[in-house]
Structure formats: C-alpha cells, structure tokens
C-alpha atoms as an extended CHARMM CRD file, in Angstrom:
* protein
*
       260  EXT
         1         1  MET       CA              0.0000000000        0.0000000000        0.0000000000  PROA      1               0.0000000000
         2         2  SER       CA              1.1910000000        3.5020000000       -0.7860000000  PROA      2               0.0000000000
         3         3  GLU       CA              2.2400000000        5.7900000000        2.0650000000  PROA      3               0.0000000000
         4         4  SER       CA              0.0380000000        8.5990000000        0.7910000000  PROA      4               0.0000000000
         5         5  LYS       CA             -3.6960000000        8.5540000000        1.2600000000  PROA      5               0.0000000000
         6         6  VAL       CA             -6.0800000000        8.1200000000       -1.6660000000  PROA      6               0.0000000000
         7         7  ALA       CA             -9.3070000000        9.9960000000       -2.3040000000  PROA      7               0.0000000000
         8         8  LEU       CA            -12.0170000000        9.2890000000       -4.8670000000  PROA      8               0.0000000000
         9         9  VAL       CA            -13.9900000000       12.3120000000       -6.0640000000  PROA      9               0.0000000000
        10        10  THR       CA            -17.0470000000       11.8710000000       -8.2790000000  PROA      10              0.0000000000
        11        11  GLY       CA            -18.0060000000       14.5430000000      -10.7790000000  PROA      11              0.0000000000
        12        12  ALA       CA            -14.3920000000       15.7140000000      -10.6040000000  PROA      12              0.0000000000
        13        13  GLY       CA            -14.0050000000       16.7350000000      -14.2470000000  PROA      13              0.0000000000
        14        14  GLN       CA            -15.2130000000       20.2990000000      -13.6740000000  PROA      14              0.0000000000
        15        15  GLY       CA            -16.7370000000       22.7880000000      -11.2700000000  PROA      15              0.0000000000
        16        16  ILE       CA            -16.8690000000       21.9900000000       -7.5710000000  PROA      16              0.0000000000
        17        17  GLY       CA            -15.5460000000       18.4630000000       -8.1280000000  PROA      17              0.0000000000
        18        18  ARG       CA            -12.4280000000       19.7620000000       -9.8440000000  PROA      18              0.0000000000
        19        19  GLY       CA            -11.8660000000       22.2420000000       -7.0230000000  PROA      19              0.0000000000
        20        20  ILE       CA            -12.1860000000       19.4670000000       -4.4380000000  PROA      20              0.0000000000
        21        21  ALA       CA             -9.8380000000       17.1280000000       -6.3300000000  PROA      21              0.0000000000
        22        22  LEU       CA             -7.1520000000       19.8040000000       -6.6120000000  PROA      22              0.0000000000
        23        23  LYS       CA             -7.4770000000       20.8020000000       -2.9480000000  PROA      23              0.0000000000
        24        24  LEU       CA             -7.1700000000       17.2110000000       -1.7580000000  PROA      24              0.0000000000
        25        25  ALA       CA             -4.1390000000       16.7610000000       -4.0050000000  PROA      25              0.0000000000
        26        26  SER       CA             -2.5580000000       19.8480000000       -2.4520000000  PROA      26              0.0000000000
        27        27  ASP       CA             -3.2970000000       18.2560000000        0.9480000000  PROA      27              0.0000000000
        28        28  GLY       CA             -1.2070000000       15.2350000000       -0.0770000000  PROA      28              0.0000000000
        29        29  PHE       CA             -3.8400000000       12.8450000000       -1.4030000000  PROA      29              0.0000000000
        30        30  ASP       CA             -3.5100000000       10.8170000000       -4.5650000000  PROA      30              0.0000000000
        31        31  VAL       CA             -6.8190000000       11.1750000000       -6.3830000000  PROA      31              0.0000000000
        32        32  VAL       CA             -9.2210000000        9.1290000000       -8.4720000000  PROA      32              0.0000000000
        33        33  VAL       CA            -10.9500000000       11.5810000000      -10.8030000000  PROA      33              0.0000000000
        34        34  ALA       CA            -14.3120000000        9.9490000000      -11.5430000000  PROA      34              0.0000000000
        35        35  ASP       CA            -16.7450000000       11.3820000000      -14.0700000000  PROA      35              0.0000000000
        36        36  LEU       CA            -18.9060000000       10.4370000000      -17.0190000000  PROA      36              0.0000000000
        37        37  ALA       CA            -17.1280000000        9.0230000000      -20.0600000000  PROA      37              0.0000000000
        38        38  VAL       CA            -18.2180000000       12.0780000000      -22.0870000000  PROA      38              0.0000000000
        39        39  GLN       CA            -16.2540000000       14.2440000000      -19.6370000000  PROA      39              0.0000000000
        40        40  GLU       CA            -13.0150000000       12.3030000000      -20.1730000000  PROA      40              0.0000000000
        41        41  GLU       CA            -11.1450000000       15.1580000000      -21.8670000000  PROA      41              0.0000000000
        42        42  LYS       CA            -11.9000000000       17.5900000000      -19.0460000000  PROA      42              0.0000000000
        43        43  ALA       CA            -11.1950000000       14.9250000000      -16.4260000000  PROA      43              0.0000000000
        44        44  GLU       CA             -7.8330000000       14.0780000000      -17.9580000000  PROA      44              0.0000000000
        45        45  GLY       CA             -7.0460000000       17.7750000000      -17.7080000000  PROA      45              0.0000000000
        46        46  VAL       CA             -7.7180000000       17.5890000000      -13.9790000000  PROA      46              0.0000000000
        47        47  VAL       CA             -5.4980000000       14.4980000000      -13.7600000000  PROA      47              0.0000000000
        48        48  ASN       CA             -2.6990000000       16.5050000000      -15.3790000000  PROA      48              0.0000000000
        49        49  GLU       CA             -3.2450000000       19.3770000000      -12.9290000000  PROA      49              0.0000000000
        50        50  ILE       CA             -3.0000000000       16.9770000000       -9.9940000000  PROA      50              0.0000000000
        51        51  GLU       CA              0.1620000000       15.3950000000      -11.3630000000  PROA      51              0.0000000000
        52        52  ALA       CA              1.6380000000       18.8910000000      -11.7330000000  PROA      52              0.0000000000
        53        53  LEU       CA              1.1310000000       19.2270000000       -7.9600000000  PROA      53              0.0000000000
        54        54  GLY       CA              3.3040000000       16.1520000000       -7.4760000000  PROA      54              0.0000000000
        55        55  ARG       CA              0.5240000000       13.6920000000       -6.6790000000  PROA      55              0.0000000000
        56        56  ARG       CA             -0.6760000000       10.6420000000       -8.5600000000  PROA      56              0.0000000000
        57        57  ALA       CA             -4.0770000000       10.6310000000      -10.2500000000  PROA      57              0.0000000000
        58        58  ILE       CA             -6.1650000000        8.4720000000      -12.5600000000  PROA      58              0.0000000000
        59        59  PHE       CA             -9.3830000000        9.0260000000      -14.4660000000  PROA      59              0.0000000000
        60        60  VAL       CA            -12.1640000000        6.4800000000      -14.0700000000  PROA      60              0.0000000000
        61        61  ALA       CA            -15.2760000000        6.7090000000      -16.2360000000  PROA      61              0.0000000000
        62        62  ALA       CA            -18.2980000000        6.2680000000      -13.9770000000  PROA      62              0.0000000000
        63        63  ASP       CA            -22.0260000000        6.9110000000      -14.1580000000  PROA      63              0.0000000000
        64        64  VAL       CA            -22.7260000000        7.2950000000      -10.4410000000  PROA      64              0.0000000000
        65        65  SER       CA            -26.3760000000        6.3470000000      -10.8930000000  PROA      65              0.0000000000
        66        66  ARG       CA            -25.1170000000        2.8050000000      -11.5720000000  PROA      66              0.0000000000
        67        67  LYS       CA            -23.9630000000        0.8460000000       -8.5340000000  PROA      67              0.0000000000
        68        68  ALA       CA            -21.5080000000       -1.2530000000      -10.5390000000  PROA      68              0.0000000000
        69        69  ASP       CA            -19.7520000000        1.8870000000      -11.7970000000  PROA      69              0.0000000000
        70        70  VAL       CA            -19.2880000000        3.2390000000       -8.2850000000  PROA      70              0.0000000000
        71        71  GLU       CA            -17.9640000000       -0.1150000000       -7.0680000000  PROA      71              0.0000000000
        72        72  ALA       CA            -15.5610000000       -0.2550000000      -10.0190000000  PROA      72              0.0000000000
        73        73  ALA       CA            -14.2490000000        3.2320000000       -9.2320000000  PROA      73              0.0000000000
        74        74  VAL       CA            -13.5230000000        2.2180000000       -5.6340000000  PROA      74              0.0000000000
        75        75  ALA       CA            -11.7960000000       -0.9360000000       -6.8440000000  PROA      75              0.0000000000
        76        76  ALA       CA             -9.6830000000        1.1420000000       -9.2280000000  PROA      76              0.0000000000
        77        77  ALA       CA             -8.5020000000        3.3100000000       -6.3430000000  PROA      77              0.0000000000
        78        78  VAL       CA             -7.2160000000        0.2780000000       -4.4590000000  PROA      78              0.0000000000
        79        79  ASP       CA             -5.8410000000       -1.5520000000       -7.4990000000  PROA      79              0.0000000000
        80        80  GLN       CA             -4.1950000000        1.3700000000       -9.3190000000  PROA      80              0.0000000000
        81        81  LEU       CA             -3.2690000000        3.7930000000       -6.5480000000  PROA      81              0.0000000000
        82        82  GLY       CA             -2.6680000000        1.2590000000       -3.7980000000  PROA      82              0.0000000000
        83        83  GLY       CA             -5.1660000000        2.5050000000       -1.2610000000  PROA      83              0.0000000000
        84        84  PHE       CA             -8.4890000000        4.1570000000       -0.5840000000  PROA      84              0.0000000000
        85        85  ASP       CA             -9.2150000000        6.4010000000        2.3820000000  PROA      85              0.0000000000
        86        86  VAL       CA            -11.7870000000        9.0420000000        1.3760000000  PROA      86              0.0000000000
        87        87  ILE       CA            -14.7840000000        9.1410000000       -0.9420000000  PROA      87              0.0000000000
        88        88  VAL       CA            -16.3840000000       12.4200000000       -1.9770000000  PROA      88              0.0000000000
        89        89  ASN       CA            -19.8480000000       11.7850000000       -3.4040000000  PROA      89              0.0000000000
        90        90  ASN       CA            -19.8590000000       15.0810000000       -5.2700000000  PROA      90              0.0000000000
        91        91  ALA       CA            -21.5780000000       14.3390000000       -8.5860000000  PROA      91              0.0000000000
        92        92  GLY       CA            -25.0770000000       15.7170000000       -8.9480000000  PROA      92              0.0000000000
        93        93  ILE       CA            -27.5570000000       17.4770000000      -11.2030000000  PROA      93              0.0000000000
        94        94  ALA       CA            -30.0570000000       20.2940000000      -10.8020000000  PROA      94              0.0000000000
        95        95  GLN       CA            -33.6150000000       20.6330000000      -12.0680000000  PROA      95              0.0000000000
        96        96  VAL       CA            -35.5320000000       23.9020000000      -12.1710000000  PROA      96              0.0000000000
        97        97  LYS       CA            -39.2800000000       23.3010000000      -12.4160000000  PROA      97              0.0000000000
        98        98  PRO       CA            -42.4100000000       24.1670000000      -10.4760000000  PROA      98              0.0000000000
        99        99  ILE       CA            -43.4500000000       21.1220000000       -8.4560000000  PROA      99              0.0000000000
       100       100  LEU       CA            -46.6230000000       20.7470000000      -10.5360000000  PROA      100             0.0000000000
       101       101  ASP       CA            -44.5290000000       20.3620000000      -13.6990000000  PROA      101             0.0000000000
       102       102  VAL       CA            -42.0960000000       17.7180000000      -12.4200000000  PROA      102             0.0000000000
       103       103  THR       CA            -42.5210000000       14.5720000000      -14.5080000000  PROA      103             0.0000000000
       104       104  GLU       CA            -42.0170000000       10.9850000000      -13.4590000000  PROA      104             0.0000000000
       105       105  GLU       CA            -38.9000000000       10.9220000000      -15.6310000000  PROA      105             0.0000000000
       106       106  ASP       CA            -37.5700000000       14.1060000000      -13.9810000000  PROA      106             0.0000000000
       107       107  LEU       CA            -38.0740000000       12.6580000000      -10.5290000000  PROA      107             0.0000000000
       108       108  ASN       CA            -36.5240000000        9.3140000000      -11.3440000000  PROA      108             0.0000000000
       109       109  ARG       CA            -33.5000000000       10.9540000000      -12.9460000000  PROA      109             0.0000000000
       110       110  ILE       CA            -32.6630000000       13.3640000000      -10.1450000000  PROA      110             0.0000000000
       111       111  LEU       CA            -33.1010000000       10.7230000000       -7.4660000000  PROA      111             0.0000000000
       112       112  GLN       CA            -30.9110000000        8.2790000000       -9.3960000000  PROA      112             0.0000000000
       113       113  VAL       CA            -28.0840000000       10.7900000000       -9.7470000000  PROA      113             0.0000000000
       114       114  ASN       CA            -28.3320000000       12.7230000000       -6.4760000000  PROA      114             0.0000000000
       115       115  VAL       CA            -29.5840000000       10.0970000000       -4.0250000000  PROA      115             0.0000000000
       116       116  ASN       CA            -28.9150000000        6.6020000000       -5.3420000000  PROA      116             0.0000000000
       117       117  SER       CA            -25.3170000000        7.5810000000       -6.0730000000  PROA      117             0.0000000000
       118       118  VAL       CA            -24.7870000000        8.5950000000       -2.4430000000  PROA      118             0.0000000000
       119       119  VAL       CA            -26.1830000000        5.2710000000       -1.2160000000  PROA      119             0.0000000000
       120       120  PHE       CA            -23.9240000000        3.4100000000       -3.6680000000  PROA      120             0.0000000000
       121       121  GLY       CA            -20.9290000000        5.5120000000       -2.6040000000  PROA      121             0.0000000000
       122       122  ILE       CA            -21.5580000000        4.8750000000        1.0730000000  PROA      122             0.0000000000
       123       123  GLN       CA            -21.9460000000        1.1550000000        0.4390000000  PROA      123             0.0000000000
       124       124  ALA       CA            -18.9130000000        0.7220000000       -1.7990000000  PROA      124             0.0000000000
       125       125  ALA       CA            -16.6290000000        2.8940000000        0.3050000000  PROA      125             0.0000000000
       126       126  SER       CA            -17.5850000000        1.3680000000        3.6370000000  PROA      126             0.0000000000
       127       127  ALA       CA            -17.2300000000       -2.1760000000        2.2960000000  PROA      127             0.0000000000
       128       128  SER       CA            -13.6830000000       -1.3710000000        1.1750000000  PROA      128             0.0000000000
       129       129  PHE       CA            -12.8240000000        0.4480000000        4.4020000000  PROA      129             0.0000000000
       130       130  ILE       CA            -14.1140000000       -2.3660000000        6.6060000000  PROA      130             0.0000000000
       131       131  GLU       CA            -12.4170000000       -5.0880000000        4.5400000000  PROA      131             0.0000000000
       132       132  ARG       CA             -9.0600000000       -3.3170000000        4.7850000000  PROA      132             0.0000000000
       133       133  GLY       CA             -9.4360000000       -2.0720000000        8.3540000000  PROA      133             0.0000000000
       134       134  VAL       CA             -9.3500000000        1.5960000000        7.3040000000  PROA      134             0.0000000000
       135       135  LYS       CA            -11.0670000000        4.2690000000        9.3610000000  PROA      135             0.0000000000
       136       136  GLY       CA            -12.1590000000        6.0650000000        6.2390000000  PROA      136             0.0000000000
       137       137  ARG       CA            -14.0840000000        9.2240000000        5.4970000000  PROA      137             0.0000000000
       138       138  ILE       CA            -17.3380000000        9.4620000000        3.5350000000  PROA      138             0.0000000000
       139       139  ILE       CA            -18.1800000000       12.9910000000        2.3970000000  PROA      139             0.0000000000
       140       140  SER       CA            -21.2290000000       13.8430000000        0.2970000000  PROA      140             0.0000000000
       141       141  ALA       CA            -22.6780000000       16.8410000000       -1.5110000000  PROA      141             0.0000000000
       142       142  ALA       CA            -25.7200000000       18.3030000000        0.1900000000  PROA      142             0.0000000000
       143       143  SER       CA            -26.8290000000       21.9060000000       -0.4250000000  PROA      143             0.0000000000
       144       144  ILE       CA            -28.5110000000       24.8360000000        1.2350000000  PROA      144             0.0000000000
       145       145  ALA       CA            -31.5240000000       23.0550000000       -0.2800000000  PROA      145             0.0000000000
       146       146  SER       CA            -30.9350000000       20.2020000000        2.1790000000  PROA      146             0.0000000000
       147       147  ILE       CA            -31.7580000000       22.5890000000        5.0370000000  PROA      147             0.0000000000
       148       148  GLN       CA            -34.5480000000       24.6270000000        3.4320000000  PROA      148             0.0000000000
       149       149  GLY       CA            -36.7190000000       23.8090000000        0.4590000000  PROA      149             0.0000000000
       150       150  PHE       CA            -36.5750000000       26.3570000000       -2.3540000000  PROA      150             0.0000000000
       151       151  PRO       CA            -39.4130000000       27.1730000000       -4.7760000000  PROA      151             0.0000000000
       152       152  ILE       CA            -38.8710000000       25.9320000000       -8.3550000000  PROA      152             0.0000000000
       153       153  LEU       CA            -36.2760000000       23.4970000000       -6.9690000000  PROA      153             0.0000000000
       154       154  GLY       CA            -38.6770000000       20.9840000000       -5.4540000000  PROA      154             0.0000000000
       155       155  ALA       CA            -37.1930000000       17.7420000000       -6.7500000000  PROA      155             0.0000000000
       156       156  TYR       CA            -33.6610000000       19.0410000000       -6.1880000000  PROA      156             0.0000000000
       157       157  SER       CA            -34.5010000000       20.0790000000       -2.6180000000  PROA      157             0.0000000000
       158       158  ALA       CA            -36.0410000000       16.6660000000       -1.9690000000  PROA      158             0.0000000000
       159       159  SER       CA            -32.9110000000       14.9270000000       -3.2560000000  PROA      159             0.0000000000
       160       160  LYS       CA            -30.6680000000       16.9910000000       -0.9980000000  PROA      160             0.0000000000
       161       161  PHE       CA            -32.8750000000       16.4930000000        2.0670000000  PROA      161             0.0000000000
       162       162  ALA       CA            -32.3870000000       12.7830000000        1.3400000000  PROA      162             0.0000000000
       163       163  VAL       CA            -28.6000000000       13.2080000000        1.3510000000  PROA      163             0.0000000000
       164       164  ARG       CA            -28.8590000000       14.8480000000        4.7620000000  PROA      164             0.0000000000
       165       165  GLY       CA            -30.8850000000       11.9280000000        6.1140000000  PROA      165             0.0000000000
       166       166  LEU       CA            -28.5500000000        9.3300000000        4.6310000000  PROA      166             0.0000000000
       167       167  THR       CA            -25.5660000000       11.1390000000        6.1570000000  PROA      167             0.0000000000
       168       168  GLN       CA            -27.0870000000       11.0190000000        9.6290000000  PROA      168             0.0000000000
       169       169  VAL       CA            -28.0440000000        7.3500000000        9.3600000000  PROA      169             0.0000000000
       170       170  ALA       CA            -24.7650000000        6.1550000000        7.8470000000  PROA      170             0.0000000000
       171       171  ALA       CA            -22.7940000000        8.0660000000       10.4720000000  PROA      171             0.0000000000
       172       172  GLN       CA            -24.5670000000        6.1570000000       13.2360000000  PROA      172             0.0000000000
       173       173  GLU       CA            -24.3120000000        2.7680000000       11.5490000000  PROA      173             0.0000000000
       174       174  LEU       CA            -20.6460000000        3.1100000000       10.5500000000  PROA      174             0.0000000000
       175       175  ALA       CA            -19.3380000000        4.7350000000       13.7360000000  PROA      175             0.0000000000
       176       176  PRO       CA            -18.4250000000        1.3530000000       15.3090000000  PROA      176             0.0000000000
       177       177  HSD       CA            -15.9720000000        0.8810000000       12.4230000000  PROA      177             0.0000000000
       178       178  GLY       CA            -14.3660000000        4.2730000000       12.9960000000  PROA      178             0.0000000000
       179       179  ILE       CA            -15.7570000000        5.5950000000        9.6920000000  PROA      179             0.0000000000
       180       180  THR       CA            -17.0370000000        9.1670000000        9.6860000000  PROA      180             0.0000000000
       181       181  VAL       CA            -19.8150000000       10.3710000000        7.4050000000  PROA      181             0.0000000000
       182       182  ASN       CA            -20.4260000000       14.0660000000        6.7390000000  PROA      182             0.0000000000
       183       183  ALA       CA            -21.7810000000       16.3650000000        4.0330000000  PROA      183             0.0000000000
       184       184  TYR       CA            -21.1120000000       19.8640000000        2.7700000000  PROA      184             0.0000000000
       185       185  ALA       CA            -23.8980000000       22.2630000000        1.8690000000  PROA      185             0.0000000000
       186       186  PRO       CA            -22.8780000000       24.9000000000       -0.6800000000  PROA      186             0.0000000000
       187       187  GLY       CA            -24.9460000000       27.9420000000       -1.5400000000  PROA      187             0.0000000000
       188       188  ILE       CA            -24.5930000000       29.7900000000       -4.8370000000  PROA      188             0.0000000000
       189       189  VAL       CA            -21.4280000000       28.6230000000       -6.5450000000  PROA      189             0.0000000000
       190       190  GLY       CA            -20.2240000000       30.2200000000       -9.7630000000  PROA      190             0.0000000000
       191       191  THR       CA            -20.3620000000       27.0890000000      -11.9180000000  PROA      191             0.0000000000
       192       192  GLY       CA            -22.3390000000       25.7820000000      -14.8660000000  PROA      192             0.0000000000
       193       193  MET       CA            -25.0750000000       24.4840000000      -12.5540000000  PROA      193             0.0000000000
       194       194  TRP       CA            -26.0220000000       27.9900000000      -11.4520000000  PROA      194             0.0000000000
       195       195  GLU       CA            -25.8730000000       29.2450000000      -15.0210000000  PROA      195             0.0000000000
       196       196  LEU       CA            -28.5030000000       26.5940000000      -15.7890000000  PROA      196             0.0000000000
       197       197  ILE       CA            -30.6070000000       27.5830000000      -12.7770000000  PROA      197             0.0000000000
       198       198  ASP       CA            -30.4540000000       31.2540000000      -13.7720000000  PROA      198             0.0000000000
       199       199  ALA       CA            -31.4690000000       30.4800000000      -17.3590000000  PROA      199             0.0000000000
       200       200  GLU       CA            -34.3930000000       28.2860000000      -16.2970000000  PROA      200             0.0000000000
       201       201  LEU       CA            -35.6010000000       30.8100000000      -13.7150000000  PROA      201             0.0000000000
       202       202  SER       CA            -35.4900000000       33.4510000000      -16.4420000000  PROA      202             0.0000000000
       203       203  LYS       CA            -37.8900000000       31.3820000000      -18.5420000000  PROA      203             0.0000000000
       204       204  ILE       CA            -40.2420000000       31.0480000000      -15.5910000000  PROA      204             0.0000000000
       205       205  ASN       CA            -40.2670000000       34.5960000000      -14.1990000000  PROA      205             0.0000000000
       206       206  GLY       CA            -39.2220000000       36.5870000000      -17.2550000000  PROA      206             0.0000000000
       207       207  LYS       CA            -36.2800000000       38.3290000000      -15.6120000000  PROA      207             0.0000000000
       208       208  PRO       CA            -33.2730000000       39.0120000000      -17.8860000000  PROA      208             0.0000000000
       209       209  LEU       CA            -30.4670000000       36.4500000000      -17.9600000000  PROA      209             0.0000000000
       210       210  GLY       CA            -28.1840000000       37.0550000000      -15.0040000000  PROA      210             0.0000000000
       211       211  GLN       CA            -30.7860000000       38.9220000000      -12.9480000000  PROA      211             0.0000000000
       212       212  ASN       CA            -31.8960000000       35.9420000000      -10.8650000000  PROA      212             0.0000000000
       213       213  LEU       CA            -28.3050000000       35.0410000000      -10.1240000000  PROA      213             0.0000000000
       214       214  LYS       CA            -27.4730000000       38.6400000000       -9.1750000000  PROA      214             0.0000000000
       215       215  GLU       CA            -30.4410000000       38.8830000000       -6.8240000000  PROA      215             0.0000000000
       216       216  ASN       CA            -29.4430000000       35.6680000000       -5.1050000000  PROA      216             0.0000000000
       217       217  VAL       CA            -25.8100000000       36.7260000000       -4.7900000000  PROA      217             0.0000000000
       218       218  ASP       CA            -26.9460000000       40.0750000000       -3.3480000000  PROA      218             0.0000000000
       219       219  SER       CA            -28.5890000000       38.1290000000       -0.4970000000  PROA      219             0.0000000000
       220       220  ILE       CA            -25.2610000000       36.6030000000        0.6140000000  PROA      220             0.0000000000
       221       221  SER       CA            -23.9360000000       38.1780000000        3.8230000000  PROA      221             0.0000000000
       222       222  LEU       CA            -20.3040000000       37.9960000000        2.7460000000  PROA      222             0.0000000000
       223       223  GLY       CA            -21.2060000000       39.8480000000       -0.4180000000  PROA      223             0.0000000000
       224       224  ARG       CA            -19.7760000000       37.6480000000       -3.1460000000  PROA      224             0.0000000000
       225       225  ILE       CA            -20.5340000000       34.5350000000       -5.1280000000  PROA      225             0.0000000000
       226       226  GLU       CA            -19.0950000000       31.2480000000       -3.8610000000  PROA      226             0.0000000000
       227       227  THR       CA            -16.1420000000       29.5690000000       -5.5650000000  PROA      227             0.0000000000
       228       228  PRO       CA            -15.3280000000       25.8640000000       -5.8670000000  PROA      228             0.0000000000
       229       229  GLU       CA            -12.3300000000       26.5960000000       -3.6340000000  PROA      229             0.0000000000
       230       230  ASP       CA            -14.6530000000       27.7830000000       -0.8570000000  PROA      230             0.0000000000
       231       231  VAL       CA            -16.4030000000       24.4170000000       -0.9570000000  PROA      231             0.0000000000
       232       232  ALA       CA            -13.1430000000       22.4930000000       -1.2450000000  PROA      232             0.0000000000
       233       233  GLY       CA            -11.8740000000       23.9850000000        2.0110000000  PROA      233             0.0000000000
       234       234  VAL       CA            -14.7370000000       22.3770000000        3.9260000000  PROA      234             0.0000000000
       235       235  VAL       CA            -14.1960000000       19.0280000000        2.1970000000  PROA      235             0.0000000000
       236       236  SER       CA            -10.4950000000       19.2950000000        3.0560000000  PROA      236             0.0000000000
       237       237  PHE       CA            -11.4680000000       19.6620000000        6.7160000000  PROA      237             0.0000000000
       238       238  PHE       CA            -13.7580000000       16.6300000000        6.6140000000  PROA      238             0.0000000000
       239       239  ALA       CA            -11.0000000000       14.5740000000        4.9410000000  PROA      239             0.0000000000
       240       240  SER       CA             -8.3500000000       15.6360000000        7.4640000000  PROA      240             0.0000000000
       241       241  GLU       CA             -7.3880000000       14.5090000000       10.9320000000  PROA      241             0.0000000000
       242       242  ASN       CA             -8.8970000000       17.7500000000       12.2610000000  PROA      242             0.0000000000
       243       243  SER       CA            -12.4160000000       16.3520000000       11.7940000000  PROA      243             0.0000000000
       244       244  GLY       CA            -11.7730000000       13.0150000000       13.4820000000  PROA      244             0.0000000000
       245       245  TYR       CA            -14.4700000000       13.6540000000       16.1010000000  PROA      245             0.0000000000
       246       246  VAL       CA            -17.0530000000       15.0450000000       13.6560000000  PROA      246             0.0000000000
       247       247  THR       CA            -19.6430000000       12.7460000000       12.1080000000  PROA      247             0.0000000000
       248       248  GLY       CA            -23.2390000000       12.8930000000       10.8860000000  PROA      248             0.0000000000
       249       249  GLN       CA            -23.0080000000       16.6150000000       10.1610000000  PROA      249             0.0000000000
       250       250  VAL       CA            -24.1030000000       18.7610000000        7.2260000000  PROA      250             0.0000000000
       251       251  LEU       CA            -21.9580000000       21.9000000000        7.2240000000  PROA      251             0.0000000000
       252       252  LEU       CA            -23.3280000000       24.9760000000        5.4960000000  PROA      252             0.0000000000
       253       253  VAL       CA            -20.7300000000       26.7220000000        3.3490000000  PROA      253             0.0000000000
       254       254  ASP       CA            -22.8350000000       29.4790000000        1.8260000000  PROA      254             0.0000000000
       255       255  GLY       CA            -21.2740000000       32.8030000000        2.8020000000  PROA      255             0.0000000000
       256       256  GLY       CA            -24.1320000000       33.5680000000        5.1340000000  PROA      256             0.0000000000
       257       257  MET       CA            -27.4450000000       32.7130000000        3.4940000000  PROA      257             0.0000000000
       258       258  LEU       CA            -29.0000000000       30.2840000000        5.9380000000  PROA      258             0.0000000000
       259       259  TYR       CA            -28.3780000000       30.0860000000        9.6750000000  PROA      259             0.0000000000
       260       260  ASN       CA            -28.9470000000       26.6610000000       11.1270000000  PROA      260             0.0000000000
C-alpha cells in the first residue's frame, strides 16, 4: 500500500468536483478523478493538474447512478493507486421546475443521480474500508436546499434532504468501524449548474439572464458569489485529521445565506 492517502472524487471533471480534487491533491492525497465518459477530456485535464502538484491521479469513467460503476471506481482506487481512504460523493444534477410540472422521468432521474449515487458511494466505500481495516471518510454533496426547500427546486430540494438523512443514518451505523460520514452544503457557486438555474428561472419569471443570479448573490452576507475553492476547504477539513471527532453533520458553506 502507498504511504500517501487516496481519495475518490465523483463529478471531478469540472466545477466543484475539480476544485475538491485539486485541494485534496494539495493536501497530499492521490486522487481518483471519476466522471462520465463524455467528460473524459476535461477529467484528464484535472489528472494533469494533480500530477503537476506532485501527486498521482487516474481518471475512471463512472455513471454514479449505476452501482456497478461506483464499485468499479472504488476498486480502481485500491488496485491502481494502492489505497483508498476518502470518498467524496460530489456528482449531482439540478432541475428547475415548479413542483406541478415535475414529470415521473424528472423525478426518477434526479433521485438516481443525487440520491442513489450517495447510497452506492456509502456502500462501496464502507465495504472497502471495513475489509481493509481503514477508518475512512465518507463525504457527500448536500446543499442549502438540504436545510430549506426552495421554490422551483422541489425535486432538487427533496434529493438533498435525502442526502442529509442518509448522512445522519450512515454516520450512526458506521461509527463502530471508525468511519465518519459528513456532508457539505454549498450555496450559490459560480459554476455551470447555477448558469442553468439562472437560465431556467429566467424562462419562468421573465427576468433578464443574469438577474436571478445577481439577486441571489446580493442576499449573501459575505457579499460575493461562492467559488469551488470555498467548498473544497470544507471538504479538506472533513478529509483531514482535524475532523476526526465530527460525524453525521451537514456543514453549510454558503457565505451567510442560511443560519442553522
């Protein structure tokens, strides 16, 4: 087994996932960059960035809504990087629709990607940790929408409330093995997901492109939009020895939007 620790980050080809992967690499982790096969070019770019930091990295194509893909990504961490200590269930999608317009297909899709993937990640990671006697870390993507439901984001809010519940349950069940389970709850991050949300809100309420985003950013106490690096700092904490006595928590990292 390698001396360095190994982290697996899903959805790591861009956005928040890329920021997390690079931060963990700077913390000394070797990293499995997992993302959809169609994101391979971007993901390989992240692999190169990690290697430039002096760490090892591999790309693994994975559709996190498929249990077998998540299990294969975990296996690749052990087989190719020689260890596996942290999983970051980061991959997710947004949907912007009034609750009355959410279709069966919409609901199935967002639950498969945002909820099922977290269950599969918890299962695959904990099985590997327990088998190898590793007191590993499971870290998942929640959202401010896991604490408060937001209009026009009904299915998304429901999926993130589910992540919060799974985090609390898994933390209790896995504590006897020394495995901690936590989640991070970003607010408005300047990535493609919020560009999508802004565009869809514009269609619904008729405000010009960019106006919905600006109004939301204006509500942030710290007065600026969130960056992937802001989120990555919290994940870094959860992956570090500093959080050894923290489990079952969802930590808001939103610049001061919600107070819980």
